[in-house]
C-alpha positions in Angstrom: -0.1 -0.2 0.1 1.4 3.6 -1.1 -0.1 5.3 2.1 -1.1 3.8 5.5 -4.7 2.8 6.5 -5.5 3.4 9.8 -8.8 1.4 10.8 -8.0 0.0 14.5 -6.2 2.6 15.9 -9.5 4.9 15.9 -11.9 5.6 18.8 -14.8 5.0 17.1 -13.5 1.3 15.8 -12.4 1.1 19.7 -15.5 1.6 20.5 -17.3 -0.2 18.7 -15.4 -3.7 18.9 -15.8 -3.0 22.8 -19.4 -2.8 22.3 -19.6 -6.1 20.5 -17.2 -7.9 23.0 -20.2 -6.9 25.5 -23.0 -8.1 23.5 -20.8 -11.2 22.6 -20.5 -12.4 25.9 -24.5 -12.0 27.1 -25.1 -14.9 24.3 -25.7 -18.3 25.4 -23.6 -20.7 23.7 -25.4 -24.5 22.6 -21.9 -26.6 22.2 -18.0 -26.4 22.5 -18.0 -25.3 18.6 -19.9 -22.1 19.4 -17.7 -21.5 22.5 -14.2 -22.1 21.3 -15.5 -19.5 18.3 -16.7 -16.9 20.5 -14.0 -16.9 22.6 -11.4 -16.7 19.6 -13.8 -13.3 18.8 -13.4 -12.4 21.9 -9.7 -12.6 22.3 -9.1 -11.2 18.7 -11.2 -8.4 18.9 -9.8 -7.5 22.6 -6.6 -7.8 20.7 -6.8 -5.2 18.2 -8.6 -2.9 21.0 -5.1 -3.1 23.3 -3.0 -3.1 20.7 -4.6 -1.1 17.5 -1.4 -0.1 15.9 0.1 -3.6 15.6 -2.7 -4.8 13.7 -2.7 -1.8 11.4 0.6 -2.1 10.9 0.3 -6.0 10.3 -3.3 -5.9 8.1 -3.2 -3.6 5.4 -4.1 -5.7 2.8 -7.1 -7.0 4.8 -7.8 -3.6 5.9 -8.3 -2.9 2.2 -10.1 -5.2 1.3 -12.6 -6.0 3.7 -11.9 -3.2 6.8 -15.0 -0.9 6.0 -17.2 -4.0 5.8 -15.7 -5.3 9.1 -16.2 -2.4 11.3 -19.9 -1.9 9.9 -20.6 -5.6 10.8 -19.9 -5.1 14.1 -21.1 -1.8 14.5 -24.4 -2.7 13.2 -26.6 -2.9 16.8 -29.6 -4.5 14.5 -28.1 -7.3 13.3 -28.5 -10.6 15.6 -26.2 -12.9 16.4 -27.0 -15.4 14.4 -24.4 -19.0 13.8 -24.4 -17.1 10.5 -23.6 -13.6 11.1 -20.7 -15.0 13.8 -19.4 -17.4 11.7 -18.9 -14.3 9.5 -17.4 -11.9 12.0 -15.1 -15.1 13.0 -14.0 -16.0 9.3 -12.9 -12.0 9.1 -10.8 -12.3 12.2 -9.7 -15.2 11.2 -8.5 -13.1 7.8 -6.8 -10.1 9.9 -4.8 -13.3 12.1 -3.6 -15.3 9.3 -2.1 -11.6 7.7 -1.1 -10.5 11.0 0.4 -14.4 11.2 2.3 -13.9 7.5 4.0 -10.2 8.6 5.3 -10.9 11.6 8.7 -12.3 11.6 7.9 -13.9 15.0 5.7 -16.7 15.8 2.2 -15.8 16.9 1.1 -15.8 20.5 0.0 -19.5 22.2 -3.7 -18.2 22.1 -3.7 -16.9 18.6 -1.8 -20.2 17.4 -4.7 -22.2 18.7 -7.1 -19.7 17.5 -5.6 -20.1 14.3 -5.6 -24.0 14.5 -9.5 -24.3 15.8 -10.6 -22.3 12.5 -8.3 -24.7 10.2 -9.1 -27.6 11.8 -13.2 -26.9 12.4 -13.5 -25.1 8.8 -16.6 -27.7 7.9 -18.2 -26.5 10.9 -19.0 -22.8 9.5 -21.8 -22.1 7.2 -20.8 -21.9 3.9 -20.0 -18.1 3.4 -17.7 -18.3 5.8 -16.7 -21.4 4.9 -15.2 -20.1 1.7 -13.8 -16.9 3.5 -11.8 -19.8 5.3 -10.8 -21.7 2.2 -9.4 -18.3 0.9 -7.4 -17.2 3.5 -5.7 -20.6 3.6 -5.0 -21.1 0.1 -5.5 -18.3 -2.0 -4.9 -15.2 0.7 -1.2 -15.8 0.7 -0.9 -15.4 -3.4 -3.1 -12.3 -3.7 -1.1 -10.5 -1.1 2.1 -11.6 -2.7 0.5 -10.6 -5.7 -0.3 -7.5 -4.4 2.8 -6.6 -2.6 4.9 -7.7 -5.6 2.6 -5.2 -8.0 3.3 -2.6 -4.7 5.4 1.2 -6.1 8.1 -0.3 -3.7 8.5 -3.4 -5.5 8.6 -1.8 -8.8 11.1 0.4 -7.6 13.0 -2.8 -6.7 12.4 -4.2 -10.0 13.6 -0.7 -11.8 16.5 -0.8 -9.6 19.3 -2.7 -11.5 18.5 -0.8 -14.8 17.9 2.4 -12.8 21.6 1.0 -11.2 22.9 0.3 -14.5 22.2 4.0 -16.1 23.4 5.8 -12.9 26.9 3.4 -13.9 27.0 4.4 -17.3 26.3 7.9 -16.5 28.8 8.2 -13.5 31.3 6.8 -16.2 30.5 9.3 -18.8 31.0 11.9 -16.2 34.0 10.7 -15.0 35.1 11.3 -18.1 33.5 14.6 -19.3 35.3 15.4 -15.6 38.9 13.9 -17.0 38.4 15.9 -20.5 37.3 19.2 -18.1 40.2 18.3 -16.2 42.6 18.1 -19.2 40.9 21.3 -20.7 41.5 22.7 -17.8 45.4 21.9 -17.3 45.7 22.8 -21.0 44.2 26.7 -19.9 46.4 26.8 -17.1 49.7 26.3 -19.0 48.7 28.4 -21.3 47.5 31.0 -18.8 51.2 30.4 -17.0 52.8 31.2 -20.1 50.3 34.5 -20.6 51.3 35.5 -17.3 55.0 35.1 -17.5 54.6 36.8 -21.2 52.7 39.5 -19.2 55.5 40.1 -16.9 58.0 40.2 -19.2 55.9 43.0 -21.2 55.4 44.9 -17.6 59.0 44.9 -17.3 60.0 46.1 -20.4 57.5 48.8 -20.6 58.9 49.9 -17.1 63.1 49.8 -18.9 60.8 51.5 -21.6 59.7 54.2 -20.0 62.5 55.0 -18.1 64.8 54.9 -21.0 62.4 57.7 -22.5 63.3 59.5 -19.7 66.9 59.1 -19.7 66.7 60.0 -23.7 64.8 63.5 -22.6 67.3 63.9 -20.0 70.1 63.5 -22.7 68.3 65.9 -25.1 68.6 68.5 -22.3 71.9 67.7 -21.2 73.3 67.6 -24.8 71.2 71.0 -25.6 73.2 72.5 -22.2 76.5 71.3 -23.7 76.2 73.0 -26.8 75.4 76.2 -24.8 78.2 75.8 -22.8 80.6 75.3 -25.3 79.7 78.4 -26.9 79.9 80.3 -23.9 83.4 78.7 -23.4 84.4 80.3 -26.8 82.3 83.8 -26.5 85.4 85.2 -24.8 88.1 84.4 -27.0 86.2 85.1 -30.0 85.5 88.5 -28.9 89.2 89.3 -27.8 90.1 87.8 -31.3 87.5 90.3 -32.9 88.4 93.3 -30.8 91.9 92.7 -32.0 91.3 92.3 -35.6 89.3 95.7 -35.8 92.3 97.7 -33.5 95.0 96.4 -35.2 96.3 99.6 -36.3 96.0 101.0 -33.0 96.6 97.7 -30.7 98.6 100.5 -28.2 95.4 102.2 -27.4 93.3 99.2 -26.7 96.2 97.2 -25.1 95.4 98.3 -21.6 91.5 97.7 -22.2 92.3 94.7 -23.5 94.2 93.4 -20.5 91.2 95.0 -18.2 88.7 92.2 -19.9 91.0 89.6 -19.6 90.6 88.7 -16.1 86.8 88.8 -16.2 86.9 86.9 -19.6 89.4 84.2 -18.2 87.3 83.5 -15.1 84.0 83.4 -17.3 85.9 80.6 -19.7 87.1 79.0 -16.2 83.8 78.8 -14.7 82.2 77.6 -18.1 85.0 74.8 -18.6 83.6 73.8 -15.1 80.0 73.6 -15.8 80.9 71.8 -19.1 83.1 68.9 -17.4 79.5 68.3 -15.2 77.2 68.1 -17.8 79.4 66.1 -20.1 80.1 63.9 -16.8 76.0 64.0 -16.4 75.6 63.3 -20.4 78.1 60.2 -20.5 76.5 58.8 -17.6 73.2 59.1 -18.9 74.2 57.7 -21.8 75.8 54.7 -20.5 72.2 54.2 -17.8 70.7 54.4 -21.5 73.2 51.5 -22.7 72.3 49.4 -19.3 68.6 49.9 -20.3 68.7 49.1 -23.7 70.6 45.8 -22.7 67.6 45.1 -20.6 65.1 45.5 -22.9 67.3 43.3 -24.9 67.2 41.1 -22.6 63.6 40.9 -21.7 62.6 40.2 -25.3 65.3 37.5 -25.6 64.5 35.2 -22.1 61.1 33.1 -22.7 59.7 31.5 -19.7 61.8 32.5 -17.3 60.1 31.5 -14.1 59.9 28.2 -15.0 63.3 27.6 -16.6 64.9 29.4 -13.5 62.8 26.9 -11.5 63.9 24.3 -13.3 67.8 24.8 -13.7 68.0 25.8 -9.6 66.2 22.4 -8.9 68.9 20.7 -10.4 71.7 23.0 -8.8 73.0 24.9 -11.9 73.4 28.9 -11.8 72.7 29.3 -15.6 70.4 31.9 -15.1 72.5 34.1 -12.5 74.4 36.2 -15.1 71.0 37.4 -16.6 69.1 37.9 -13.0 72.5 39.8 -12.1 72.1 42.2 -15.0 68.4 42.8 -15.2 67.5 43.2 -10.9 70.4 45.3 -10.4 70.6 49.2 -10.2 71.4 51.2 -12.7 74.8 52.6 -12.2 76.7 55.9 -13.3 79.9 56.0 -15.1 82.7 55.4 -13.5 84.4 58.6 -12.3 84.5 61.2 -10.0 82.5 64.4 -10.1 84.2 67.3 -10.8 83.9 69.6 -7.1 83.3 72.9 -7.4 86.9 73.6 -6.0 88.2 72.3 -9.4 87.2 75.3 -10.7 88.2 77.8 -8.5 91.7 76.6 -8.8 92.2 76.5 -11.9 91.2 80.3 -11.5 93.8 80.6 -9.0 96.3 79.0 -11.4 95.4 81.8 -13.8 95.9 84.8 -11.5 99.2 83.2 -10.4 100.5 83.0 -14.0 99.3 86.7 -14.7 101.1 88.3 -12.0 104.4 86.2 -12.8 
């Protein structure tokens, strides 16, 4: 049965059973068969009243088949307690008792076992209709119960379990194959992404060096511009002196004192210009050296591929093939070797010049 039917665990049914037992006890029997039959009916009805859940759980098939008619028969106070009616009630009780016997793993109690044997052994003493019920109970009802159970939803599900199991196994195998394929695809994507990540890292490193190179090139252009200005300032006093001499070559004695007076500031200007020219030249050469280092790094960034994996693989093997590469790439960008001209260098030159003039 798909849904449990509750028949005996019901107050109306219990009340009807109690009333029937009371009425049955008031009947006068005429022979031992009727006395034993009535005792059997009282025994089963009393058990149904005191343990209704067990009878509901164990007798679902007969509750479905004859449950309503059984309750209606014992609830009808107008029905006479004739032999035929009591035989029918007894045969109904026997059907419930026999299903209880078939449904439980344990043996029946002694009283129930004696009642079952009494009906089977005295089936010929019952009325025809009751006798037919007894015969059905012992010969056909077990088969009917088995057929009902075999065709129930639960048994059908069990029958289909093997097919479902095979389908589930096939589906599991398909899922496993699909999962393996997805894992392979994911691994390929991971490897590709790892390559792209490494490539993008080197692209970012290259771009950083390229931006630094642009800044240094701009700095180099500015230094070159000021170097040219300083070069012009160095030669300008000398050119002016030469021009003055050329224009006054005939009266050189007249402008001689002017030339001598202007020589000291001109020489000072040249000395200072030379100093700053040296500083600018030093910075220019330093920037040029830095540009060469940056360009070398950019070239190495183009050359090295899969550096991270390759470096790890080599280091795991105890090799230092990429040490030089790392030292170049990740070392600081240094200025050109050489000391920066100090401020006193220019003053020393001016002092030497003044000494030579005095002497």
